[in-house]
MILUMFI-393883 format. One line per 2 residues: number of its first residue (from 1); their letters; for each residue z, x, y of C-alpha. Coordinates in pm, 1 decimal, always signed. Layout:
residues N
NUM	a	Z X Y  ...
end
This chain:
residues 304
1	mw	+1080.5 -858.7 +527.2  +1117.3 -999.6 +877.9
3	qt	+1397.1 -1028.1 +1129.2  +1458.5 -1179.7 +1467.8
5	vv	+1544.9 -888.2 +1693.3  +1582.2 -1077.0 +2020.9
7	er	+1637.5 -1446.7 +2077.5  +1730.1 -1575.7 +2420.0
9	ad	+1730.0 -1929.0 +2559.0  +1726.8 -1861.0 +2934.2
11	pp	+1467.4 -1744.5 +3001.5  +1307.8 -1823.8 +2662.2
13	lk	+1235.5 -1506.9 +2466.6  +1200.9 -1425.5 +2098.4
15	wi	+1100.3 -1102.0 +1924.7  +1026.1 -1118.1 +1552.7
17	dv	+960.6 -794.8 +1364.6  +784.7 -812.6 +1026.0
19	vg	+781.5 -508.2 +793.0  +552.8 -481.9 +489.5
21	pd	+450.0 -847.5 +455.4  +216.3 -972.6 +185.3
23	rr	-74.8 -1203.9 +264.5  +112.5 -1524.7 +178.0
25	el	+416.4 -1442.6 +388.8  +209.3 -1331.1 +686.7
27	te	-15.6 -1635.6 +664.5  +283.5 -1869.2 +666.9
29	la	+441.2 -1694.9 +966.4  +110.7 -1694.7 +1153.0
31	sd	+68.8 -2064.8 +1086.4  +420.2 -2134.8 +1214.6
33	fg	+349.8 -1954.1 +1541.7  -10.3 -2069.3 +1582.6
35	fh	-185.5 -1731.8 +1543.5  -556.8 -1725.0 +1465.2
37	sm	-644.3 -1669.6 +1099.6  -898.4 -1394.2 +1177.9
39	si	-624.7 -1178.3 +1325.5  -439.0 -1193.7 +994.7
41	ed	-715.8 -991.3 +831.0  -679.2 -724.8 +1098.9
43	cl	-304.0 -718.5 +1040.7  -352.3 -657.4 +670.4
45	dp	-615.1 -383.9 +720.4  -423.0 -51.2 +724.5
47	wh	-721.7 +145.1 +862.4  -788.6 -60.2 +1174.4
49	lp	-824.5 +132.4 +1500.4  -664.5 +26.5 +1831.5
51	kv	-797.8 -296.0 +1978.9  -697.2 -583.7 +2204.2
53	er	-823.8 -939.2 +2213.9  -709.2 -1263.3 +2367.0
55	ig	-713.2 -1584.0 +2163.0  -598.6 -1879.3 +2367.6
57	dt	-264.6 -1800.7 +2528.4  -190.9 -1520.1 +2279.5
59	tf	-290.6 -1155.5 +2312.7  -340.6 -961.5 +1988.8
61	li	-293.2 -585.9 +2011.4  -330.1 -309.4 +1752.4
63	lr	-184.2 +35.9 +1811.5  -156.1 +341.9 +1592.9
65	vf	+160.8 +551.8 +1573.1  +185.0 +910.7 +1450.0
67	dp	+338.6 +930.7 +1104.1  +585.9 +1222.8 +1080.2
69	ns	+557.8 +1204.8 +699.6  +181.2 +1254.3 +700.0
71	pp	+49.7 +1551.2 +495.3  -14.0 +1870.3 +695.7
73	sg	-366.2 +1881.3 +555.7  -447.5 +1535.8 +691.9
75	gt	-717.3 +1547.4 +956.8  -841.0 +1192.5 +1002.9
77	iq	-674.6 +932.4 +1222.5  -590.4 +718.0 +921.1
79	dv	-428.0 +1015.9 +746.2  -183.8 +1100.5 +1023.7
81	tr	-107.2 +763.4 +1182.9  +26.5 +419.3 +1092.7
83	ki	-83.4 +86.8 +1235.6  +128.5 -161.0 +1426.8
85	ai	-1.0 -508.2 +1520.3  +152.5 -697.2 +1811.8
87	yf	+113.6 -1062.4 +1910.9  +253.4 -1154.2 +2247.8
89	ra	+251.9 -1444.3 +2487.9  +497.5 -1591.6 +2732.6
91	gl	+839.3 -1583.9 +2568.7  +724.7 -1429.7 +2237.7
93	if	+674.5 -1084.9 +2083.6  +566.1 -1068.8 +1719.0
95	tv	+522.0 -723.5 +1558.0  +375.9 -646.2 +1214.2
97	hr	+370.6 -307.9 +1037.4  +356.9 -192.9 +675.8
99	vd	+649.5 +52.9 +693.3  +952.9 +77.4 +920.3
101	lp	+815.7 +300.6 +1194.9  +1052.8 +514.6 +1405.2
103	av	+889.1 +390.7 +1725.9  +964.9 +27.8 +1637.5
105	rl	+1310.6 +113.5 +1508.1  +1400.1 +272.3 +1842.8
107	ar	+1276.4 -37.8 +2024.2  +1485.0 -262.7 +1800.9
109	eq	+1794.0 -56.5 +1873.2  +1713.5 -62.4 +2243.8
111	fa	+1674.2 -438.2 +2277.5  +1887.5 -584.3 +1997.4
113	hw	+2190.7 -581.7 +2227.2  +2024.0 -563.1 +2566.4
115	sg	+2261.2 -468.8 +2846.2  +2020.6 -304.3 +3087.7
117	tg	+1961.1 -404.4 +3445.7  +1709.4 -673.5 +3527.0
119	tl	+1582.4 -966.7 +3328.6  +1459.1 -896.6 +2978.5
121	he	+1111.6 -1040.2 +2923.2  +825.3 -990.4 +2679.0
123	tr	+633.9 -741.5 +2895.1  +933.3 -507.1 +2908.9
125	il	+952.3 -505.0 +2528.5  +575.3 -465.3 +2501.0
127	gy	+574.3 -175.1 +2745.4  +854.8 -4.5 +2552.9
129	li	+667.2 -47.5 +2223.4  +346.1 +99.4 +2366.9
131	ns	+529.9 +392.6 +2525.0  +714.0 +458.1 +2196.8
133	al	+380.9 +460.1 +2011.7  +239.9 +708.6 +2264.9
135	ds	+553.2 +925.5 +2256.9  +513.5 +963.2 +1880.0
137	fe	+219.4 +1199.1 +1949.5  +431.0 +1438.1 +2155.5
139	ap	+572.7 +1622.5 +1852.0  +238.0 +1698.1 +1677.4
141	le	+81.0 +1803.8 +2007.0  +369.9 +2042.4 +2075.3
143	va	+340.5 +2184.6 +1722.5  -32.3 +2238.6 +1778.3
145	er	+39.2 +2410.0 +2110.7  +293.3 +2648.1 +1954.7
147	ti	+54.0 +2727.8 +1670.1  -227.8 +2801.1 +1914.4
149	dg	-2.1 +3031.1 +2118.6  +102.3 +3211.6 +1800.9
151	ce	-259.9 +3259.9 +1696.7  -350.3 +3398.1 +2039.5
153	da	-58.3 +3643.3 +2027.3  -164.3 +3754.1 +1679.6
155	ll	-520.3 +3814.3 +1797.0  -412.1 +4020.2 +2096.0
157	tq	-140.1 +4222.7 +1920.5  -218.3 +4545.9 +1738.9
159	nt	-137.8 +4576.0 +1367.5  -90.7 +4199.3 +1331.9
161	pt	-271.5 +3996.8 +1064.5  -556.8 +3793.5 +1210.5
163	pd	-493.2 +3416.9 +1194.4  -684.4 +3231.1 +928.6
165	lq	-989.0 +3045.7 +1059.1  -908.8 +2762.4 +819.5
167	tv	-574.8 +2712.5 +995.8  -743.9 +2705.3 +1335.0
169	hg	-1003.3 +2459.5 +1208.0  -729.2 +2234.1 +1069.2
171	ik	-556.2 +2227.1 +1409.0  -885.6 +2147.8 +1578.8
173	rr	-963.8 +1868.2 +1336.9  -624.7 +1702.1 +1377.1
175	gg	-620.2 +1755.5 +1753.2  -969.1 +1610.6 +1786.5
177	gi	-864.5 +1301.7 +1592.8  -557.2 +1251.2 +1811.7
179	kr	-766.0 +1298.2 +2126.0  -1019.6 +1033.2 +2017.2
181	ll	-737.2 +796.7 +1923.7  -567.4 +844.0 +2261.9
183	lq	-898.8 +786.4 +2436.3  -942.9 +457.8 +2252.3
185	tn	-579.9 +364.2 +2319.8  -638.5 +430.4 +2690.3
187	av	-933.5 +191.9 +2685.0  -718.9 -73.0 +2515.3
189	iq	-440.3 -33.5 +2770.5  -686.8 -60.5 +3058.6
191	rl	-782.8 -404.0 +2928.0  -419.6 -515.4 +2922.9
193	vp	-428.4 -648.6 +3277.7  -92.8 -818.9 +3335.7
195	vq	-100.2 -1183.5 +3431.9  +249.3 -1195.7 +3580.7
197	er	+313.3 -990.9 +3889.8  +643.4 -874.8 +3739.6
199	ag	+455.9 -682.9 +3470.6  +274.0 -457.7 +3715.3
201	av	+530.9 -175.6 +3720.1  +571.6 -183.5 +3341.9
203	fq	+200.9 -153.4 +3269.4  +153.0 +108.0 +3540.6
205	dv	+408.1 +326.2 +3362.9  +228.3 +266.6 +3031.9
207	ke	-107.9 +364.7 +3182.6  +31.3 +685.5 +3331.2
209	na	+196.1 +776.0 +3001.5  -125.4 +714.5 +2806.7
211	es	-332.0 +920.9 +3048.8  -85.3 +1211.6 +3041.0
213	yy	-95.8 +1231.6 +2660.3  -474.6 +1211.0 +2661.0
215	fy	-501.6 +1497.7 +2911.6  -248.5 +1693.7 +2704.3
217	ae	-465.4 +1651.7 +2393.5  -778.6 +1739.5 +2592.8
219	ql	-615.5 +2057.2 +2720.7  -519.6 +2157.8 +2367.4
221	md	-876.2 +2103.4 +2248.5  -1000.6 +2334.4 +2524.9
223	ei	-743.3 +2594.6 +2417.7  -853.5 +2563.2 +2054.9
225	nn	-1217.8 +2615.8 +2155.1  -1114.8 +2918.6 +2361.0
227	lq	-912.4 +3046.2 +2065.2  -1214.9 +3022.1 +1836.6
229	sl	-1428.9 +3205.8 +2092.1  -1157.7 +3469.7 +2126.2
231	hv	-1139.0 +3501.1 +1746.9  -1514.5 +3564.7 +1725.1
233	am	-1500.5 +3813.2 +2014.3  -1208.8 +4004.2 +1861.7
235	as	-1381.0 +4012.0 +1522.4  -1694.0 +4152.0 +1687.9
237	qr	-1486.4 +4410.2 +1873.7  -1310.1 +4521.7 +1555.6
239	ag	-1642.5 +4544.2 +1375.1  -1775.9 +4751.2 +1666.5
241	dt	-1473.8 +4982.9 +1649.7  -1529.3 +5032.5 +1277.6
243	mr	-1896.7 +5109.0 +1329.6  -1805.5 +5357.4 +1605.3
245	vl	-1570.8 +5545.9 +1370.7  -1835.9 +5553.7 +1100.3
247	tv	-2095.2 +5673.0 +1352.7  -1867.0 +5953.7 +1471.2
249	fs	-1814.0 +6076.2 +1116.1  -2185.7 +6053.1 +1047.9
251	af	-2262.0 +6251.3 +1362.5  -2028.3 +6528.8 +1245.4
253	fl	-2165.3 +6554.5 +893.8  -2535.4 +6503.4 +961.9
255	pl	-2607.4 +6853.7 +1107.4  -2379.3 +7011.2 +846.3
257	tf	-2571.7 +6836.5 +573.0  -2894.1 +6962.3 +728.4
259	iv	-2771.6 +7323.2 +726.8  -2638.1 +7298.8 +370.4
261	gi	-2963.0 +7137.6 +261.5  -3166.2 +7429.2 +391.5
263	yg	-2949.6 +7689.9 +223.5  -2934.8 +7489.7 -94.6
265	mn	-3308.6 +7531.5 -158.6  -3245.4 +7883.6 -299.4
267	fr	-3568.8 +8049.5 -186.3  -3591.1 +8410.8 -290.4
269	wm	-3679.7 +8556.0 +50.2  -3409.0 +8397.7 +263.1
271	pe	-3284.2 +8689.6 +481.8  -2924.9 +8572.6 +495.3
273	le	-2892.6 +8605.1 +116.9  -2898.6 +8981.8 +139.9
275	hr	-2658.1 +9016.3 +431.3  -2290.5 +9072.0 +356.8
277	wg	-2175.8 +8839.3 +634.2  -2443.4 +8576.0 +581.9
279	yp	-2217.3 +8322.5 +412.8  -1929.5 +8355.8 +664.2
281	gv	-2185.2 +8345.9 +943.3  -2320.4 +8012.9 +823.2
283	lv	-1964.8 +7874.6 +803.8  -1899.1 +7990.2 +1159.4
285	lm	-2223.2 +7826.7 +1268.9  -2120.0 +7499.7 +1108.4
287	gv	-1780.5 +7520.2 +1283.8  -1947.5 +7584.0 +1620.2
289	vc	-2172.2 +7280.9 +1564.1  -1867.5 +7061.2 +1486.8
291	lg	-1682.6 +7184.7 +1795.3  -1988.5 +7124.2 +2009.8
293	ia	-2024.9 +6768.5 +1880.2  -1651.7 +6702.8 +1931.3
295	aw	-1663.7 +6833.6 +2288.8  -1967.1 +6618.7 +2370.7
297	fr	-1806.7 +6307.2 +2220.1  -1483.8 +6370.5 +2412.0
299	rr	-1669.8 +6413.5 +2739.1  -1846.4 +6079.4 +2676.8
301	gw	-1509.4 +5913.7 +2595.9  -1605.5 +5818.2 +2241.1
303	lg	-1297.7 +5983.0 +2087.9  -1045.5 +5810.2 +2319.0
end
């Protein structure tokens, strides 16, 4: 399915948007507009990463847009994003994508009945499309940030279940994929040097937007790494606290076990066996030992 979104005569401008084409339909359209046949293969490849190349007077651009319907378990770039291919030259924008992406739909609504200030030209539409593709990553990055903050609060709050390491790893995997994709998209945008002087402001805004999202993703990756380090440190601390409690109990019972062990040997000539207060005396001795150990532990701060 394809439609002409914008068609102006003065100055000449046409934007054609193609959704879910098959090979025959795309080949015919490409032939009509004089696009190179090799780029058709890239258009039909759903896994292609961002790229830009110039063939004659036409620039061929591939971007990837975050798919809000992607599965939460998806971690690779291809799992969580969709591809959009863009041909553009003076007076022409030609977009190809397999499904109707929200980023492209917003651009169609924006420019179908253009009434903004200034002259509408292909670089303005191209800049809007690139910014819309970049803005699609804002939602998943914000979700990752909220999840990271929640995990940190859970780690630092008493009597709160510890976050699952598998959840943290899933966030890191998806965030790492988005970061690499934004890095590659930044490289592609840097190569989009505008020919017309009028495009300078548009592409400058695109570059700043791309860099801001990349730094956002990089910051989240640092926070995820810090979260994993914090998780390991808190686990070690909790294990240390458990071992301290066990050590305290062992320290209390070890001398008592020693005393009971001696008097459990039942030798005939043990003097305390013939004394009336021998048994209570041993109990008192064991109590004094426990109190002495408790006082020493408290003075050292081990019972705090």
